[in-house]
C-alpha positions in Angstrom: 102.0 73.6 121.0 100.6 74.0 124.5 98.0 76.7 125.1 100.5 78.8 127.0 103.1 78.6 124.3 104.0 81.5 122.0 106.8 82.6 119.7 107.7 86.3 119.1 109.9 88.0 116.6 110.8 91.6 116.0 112.5 93.5 113.2 113.7 97.1 113.0 112.5 99.8 110.7 114.9 101.5 108.3 116.0 104.8 106.9 118.0 105.3 103.7 121.1 107.4 104.3 122.2 107.4 100.7 121.3 105.7 97.4 117.6 106.2 97.1 116.6 106.2 93.4 120.2 105.5 92.5 119.7 101.9 93.8 117.0 101.5 91.2 119.7 102.1 88.5 122.0 99.5 90.0 124.0 101.7 92.5 124.6 100.8 96.1 122.5 102.2 98.9 123.5 102.9 102.5 120.7 101.9 104.8 120.3 102.2 108.6 118.1 100.0 110.7 116.1 102.2 113.1 115.0 101.2 116.7 111.3 101.4 115.9 110.6 97.7 115.8 107.7 95.7 114.3 106.7 92.6 116.3 104.9 89.5 115.5 103.6 87.2 118.2 102.1 83.8 117.4 100.3 82.0 120.2 98.1 79.0 120.5 94.3 79.3 120.8 91.6 76.7 121.5 89.4 77.1 118.4 88.7 79.4 115.4 91.4 78.6 113.0 94.1 81.2 112.4 93.3 84.7 113.6 95.2 87.8 112.5 95.3 91.2 114.2 97.5 94.0 112.9 98.0 97.3 114.8 99.5 100.4 113.3 98.3 99.1 110.0 94.9 98.3 111.3 93.3 95.0 110.2 91.6 91.9 111.5 90.8 88.6 109.9 90.4 84.9 110.5 90.8 81.9 108.2 91.3 78.1 108.2 95.0 77.5 107.9 94.7 76.0 104.4 92.5 78.9 103.2 94.8 81.9 103.6 94.1 84.8 101.2 96.3 86.3 98.5 94.6 89.7 98.3 96.6 92.8 99.4 95.8 94.6 102.5 95.1 91.5 104.7 97.8 90.5 107.2 97.0 86.8 106.5 98.3 87.3 103.0 101.7 88.0 104.4 101.5 84.6 106.3 100.4 82.9 103.0 103.4 84.2 101.0 105.8 83.5 103.9 104.7 79.9 104.2 105.1 79.4 100.5 108.5 80.9 100.2 109.8 79.2 103.3 108.5 75.8 101.9 106.3 75.3 104.9 103.0 73.2 104.8 100.3 74.9 107.0 99.2 71.4 107.9 102.4 71.0 109.8 101.4 73.8 112.2 98.7 73.9 114.8 95.2 74.4 113.4 94.3 77.2 115.8 96.7 80.2 116.2 96.6 83.9 117.0 98.9 86.2 115.0 99.5 89.7 116.5 101.4 92.1 114.3 102.3 95.4 115.9 103.8 98.1 113.7 102.7 101.1 115.8 106.3 102.2 116.6 106.5 103.0 112.8 103.4 105.2 112.9 102.6 108.7 114.1 99.0 108.3 115.0 97.5 106.9 111.8 100.3 108.3 109.6 103.1 106.0 108.5 106.5 107.6 109.2 108.2 106.0 106.2 110.3 103.6 108.2 109.7 100.5 106.1 107.0 99.0 108.4 105.7 96.5 105.7 109.3 95.2 105.2 109.9 94.9 108.9 106.5 93.1 109.3 107.6 90.7 106.5 110.8 89.9 108.3 109.1 89.6 111.7 106.3 87.3 110.5 108.6 85.1 108.5 111.0 84.8 111.4 108.2 83.9 113.8 106.8 81.3 111.4 110.3 79.8 110.9 110.8 79.5 114.6 107.4 77.9 115.0 108.0 75.4 112.3 111.7 74.8 113.0 112.9 75.8 109.5 115.8 77.9 108.4 115.5 81.0 106.3 117.8 83.6 104.6 117.6 87.0 103.1 116.7 85.8 99.5 113.5 84.2 100.8 112.6 87.4 102.7 113.2 89.5 99.6 110.9 87.1 97.6 108.1 87.3 100.2 108.2 91.1 100.2 108.2 91.2 96.4 105.1 89.0 96.4 103.4 91.5 98.7 104.5 94.5 96.6 103.5 93.0 93.2 107.1 92.5 92.2 108.3 96.1 92.9 110.9 97.5 95.2 114.6 97.2 95.6 114.5 95.2 98.8 116.8 97.5 100.8 114.3 97.9 103.6 114.0 94.1 104.0 117.8 93.7 104.1 118.1 96.5 106.8 115.4 94.8 108.9 117.1 91.5 108.6 120.7 92.6 109.3 120.3 95.6 111.6 123.0 98.3 112.0 124.1 100.1 108.8 124.4 98.1 105.6 125.6 98.6 102.0 122.9 97.1 99.8 123.2 96.5 96.1 121.3 94.2 93.7 119.9 92.0 96.4 123.2 91.6 98.4 123.9 93.3 101.7 126.9 93.7 103.9 127.4 95.5 107.2 129.3 98.7 107.1 130.5 101.1 109.8 129.7 104.8 109.9 132.4 107.0 111.5 132.0 106.7 115.3 131.8 110.5 115.8 128.7 111.1 113.5 125.5 111.9 115.3 122.0 112.1 113.9 118.6 113.7 114.4 115.5 112.4 112.7 112.6 114.6 111.5 109.1 113.7 110.1 108.0 116.0 107.3 104.4 115.8 108.4 102.6 113.4 106.0 103.0 109.9 104.6 104.5 109.4 101.1 103.0 107.0 98.6 106.4 105.6 97.5 105.0 103.9 94.5 103.7 107.2 93.0 107.1 108.9 93.3 109.0 105.9 91.9 106.6 105.9 88.9 107.4 109.6 88.3 111.1 108.7 88.4 110.7 105.8 86.0 108.7 107.9 83.5 111.4 110.6 83.7 114.4 108.3 83.1 112.7 106.2 80.5 115.0 103.7 78.8 118.0 105.9 79.0 120.3 107.4 81.6 119.8 111.2 82.0 122.9 113.0 83.1 121.4 113.8 86.5 120.8 110.1 87.2 124.3 109.2 86.1 125.7 111.8 88.5 123.6 110.4 91.3 124.7 106.9 90.7 128.4 108.1 90.7 127.8 109.9 94.0 126.0 106.9 95.6 129.1 104.7 94.8 131.3 107.3 96.5 129.2 107.4 99.7 129.2 103.6 99.9 133.0 103.3 99.7 134.4 102.2 103.2 137.3 104.6 103.0 135.3 107.6 101.9 135.0 110.7 104.1 131.3 109.9 104.8 129.8 113.4 105.5 131.7 115.0 102.6 130.7 112.3 100.2 127.1 112.4 101.5 126.9 116.2 101.0 127.9 115.8 97.4 125.2 113.1 97.0 122.6 115.3 98.5 123.3 118.0 96.0 123.0 115.4 93.2 119.7 114.2 94.6 118.4 117.7 94.6 119.6 118.3 91.0 117.9 115.1 89.9 114.6 116.1 91.6 114.7 119.6 90.0 115.3 118.0 86.6 112.6 115.3 87.0 110.0 117.1 88.9 109.4 114.1 91.2 108.9 116.1 94.5 111.5 114.3 96.5 112.7 117.5 98.3 109.4 119.0 99.4 109.0 122.3 101.2 109.4 120.8 104.7 112.6 119.1 103.6 113.9 122.3 102.1 113.1 124.1 105.4 114.9 121.5 107.3 117.9 121.7 104.9 118.1 125.5 105.5 117.9 125.1 109.3 120.6 122.4 109.2 123.0 124.6 107.2 122.4 127.5 109.5 123.5 125.4 112.5 126.4 123.5 110.8 124.7 120.2 110.0 123.8 118.2 106.9 120.2 117.3 106.2 118.6 115.1 103.6 115.2 113.4 103.0 115.3 109.7 103.4 113.9 107.2 100.9 111.3 108.3 98.4 111.1 111.8 100.0 108.1 114.1 99.6 106.8 113.5 103.1 108.1 110.9 105.5 111.4 111.1 107.3 114.6 113.1 106.9 117.8 113.0 108.9 120.3 115.7 110.0 123.9 114.5 110.6 126.9 116.2 112.1 130.0 115.5 114.2 128.9 118.4 116.4 126.3 117.4 119.0 125.6 121.0 119.8 124.9 121.8 116.2 122.3 119.0 116.1 120.7 120.2 119.4 120.4 123.7 117.8 118.9 122.2 114.7 116.4 120.1 116.6 115.3 123.1 118.6 114.9 125.2 115.5 113.0 122.5 113.6 110.6 122.1 116.6 110.1 125.9 116.7 109.3 125.8 113.0 106.6 123.2 113.6 108.5 120.2 112.4 108.3 116.9 114.3 111.6 115.6 115.7 111.3 111.8 116.1 112.9 110.0 119.0 114.9 107.3 117.2 118.4 106.0 116.7 120.3 103.4 114.6 119.5 99.9 115.9 122.5 97.6 115.8 120.4 94.5 116.0 118.4 93.0 113.1 115.6 90.5 113.4 115.3 88.8 116.9 113.3 85.8 118.0 112.2 84.9 121.5 
């Protein structure tokens, strides 16, 4: 690898449009890739082993290529798991490399927006390493890498969205592209703080126990309806949002926090549909409507109320390598 050589990969973030929590009970989720992309650039260096620099999630480290760590919180750990799952021998790669991982588009200052930056980083790093080593990879390997990083938790929907791009229907590790109605528009809002997804999921797991509370059964039923290709999307999603709110009230998880309730009220006032995305609590939400003027009025009202409207849109492209 000449000193001037490099390989770069990028992968989009994600937002869950429907199916959060229900996906943990086997239901399909509808997930959109978002044009806030995480990049990984690998370039040659003259000495010093493998050096890692992560921005957004701030971290730096350096290791010999055969001595990568397994501890969480180090970007080199991602490279370790990626090499193992891709079946790559570090010795087949140059001894001195710079890894630059940039997830700043998925952050607001130091706060994570909840766009699946760790999943997008997983996809970008694995894609860059695969290109460097000339090996093929597929979604199951990416899901395994991310599970390794997450200690075995997570549904994998964020990894699948970063891999495929566009809007996908995701269920039990399998994803396929789906199309939203062409006349639906969206506005994205940040609730103001980062959610620790694992905490909310643990509350959900404690609440549902070994059974299936009626609120969860209803949410699963509504998630299936939203994911049907022939379904009237906004109408089915509105029913799903009501079921998600009912589950949250029954379980006391904190999915629909006060900022999300305020945004819901403002959206209804202007003729739009609003929902928190993913784990909820803080992080992102989305307002949807076929009426562009309704969304403009919602965005103005949300801004006046002190909420943060985030400049983002659905990204039709998945992982890309250059």
